[in-house]
Steps between C-alpha positions, in 0.01 A plus 500: 500500500825688421469775237592439136754783496749630752750781541848441639691758700717650221799580723502156664467338157789698349725449803439124492567484126823704523644257757513238225456672165645831388219568253157381392658354185730283713204379705306403185798307364532306825125437516514343153788274608285366785208438264295811578431673170196698615681791667545789257680833517161670504374299797823562696474874436137495613595321824794730574289808429228396743230400252256213542590171329344155484555278802702245302727772358568627853570145621741437212686822578519422873629149433780609266625771742493255791222655709150396601208674336356613833830664602515709181131586495375855550358526855158603365465157334624274780169489686332359190733200508381324814560168326564165664872433484777306671871584520748209496853579618772311311771759569703251704499241220763461228300521176766619254868448436762770551748413224508277192711195425676715236628731775633209705669342197651837408647547847662157491643568154634849569666419829622163377708670228734638766485192716287679757170428666179697438342687791216316677174587324343640819797739541447629148125535548532677838763732351256630238229549762738691729606726210138578415488329160241251621202534729280236662156653465170375647249490217121458495318326216126454456351166396147456368269204439569324171327284242606145414674625184702750703587233757629260235713774345631616837597150610788503250852597607620849410727493197857616559834456330709445810518295818443701819713436807427597859800639690518353850796455739784485248299281265270552203205260473261468206166679534185369335307703242192276529167654601449558873195315634371603844169514687329777690622485863262322739266392220313178566475265202280199556594145407279497189631833373858391568452189287361715215798734535742205480336373180506845340863558600595165348343591165648851498859409594529180298330614179609717211180637355693671223663179374395436142558176312197557271373145551141407590616327820697807606200725435262281701751473786546877513125566493448244773757671722343839438152373585620321815681816608188710443284266710751493787550878486124561524468248784756697702296816441196317637703425814565873542860493374668699224844546348673838513793565266767761437866559422780582744796698368861548600844552348801270475869576441584368152852644459770694682727765354870530569797265500567245771705755697214751486218261573440613859607864488347828387578436131268200487120516467224245430280458193147385576198365315137479608358159584142394572341207675135397487309457825175309553298514823204279592269708718147585612283576198343797680829692495530768234878543521809347654809708566844336502784666692845378395866598476619636166855572387540833321785693345511857627450772234702810604234758406 
């Protein structure tokens, strides 16, 4: 069994954090935005000063700085973590948008004032990458087995205030923010287990367990769904299957500085916001961890 506490390599931890966040305070603020309120200034200082911390604290830190726990771990602790894990490579998949609908609408408006045409979105996007404002970074995120309650919560779409668009060949197509559902590569799911999975998926995706009308019929219906979900969830465990959940993170361009004449020169720069997307993997119950490798858009911090 892995130990209850672990020590991260302090230099690796700090270097990884500084790539995204200038200070521990900035990291904490971003962690809270993504729903992680457990990381504290004290725990970050302990990690970056080479002290032992709880496993979950170390995992939370690794996730928010975009690294895997094993990569940041002090070498003396790695041998203790001979856990069963699988890495799934999604780095060639488009999981997040690059710009928002607001950016596209703004381009049309600004260039339309002078009777001109906005630059193709891929030209604008490539320009910022070439100038070093943006970086396509390969990230690693750890997923762990979850309970039914966690699965129901994770099956909801990530909340966001804007529509993401994927830039591709002079066009910008809408990108989904729905949870990503995948299976462990090469896993064999029998016919009976597959039928159970279909029934559970139907309940999860078509039901709103939080809907409240305060009527007796509504209450009974909700309780019935919860009980049916519990039975199906436990049946899948009996078949040797489990759900692993986590959050993938990236950034999206939400605004662009400069006038229409400056939009593709050195006076223009992008404004970005963090976005998250839930991921759910059906996998072998004997696994202790699943690692997801994926492409993440990041703004470069010049220090």
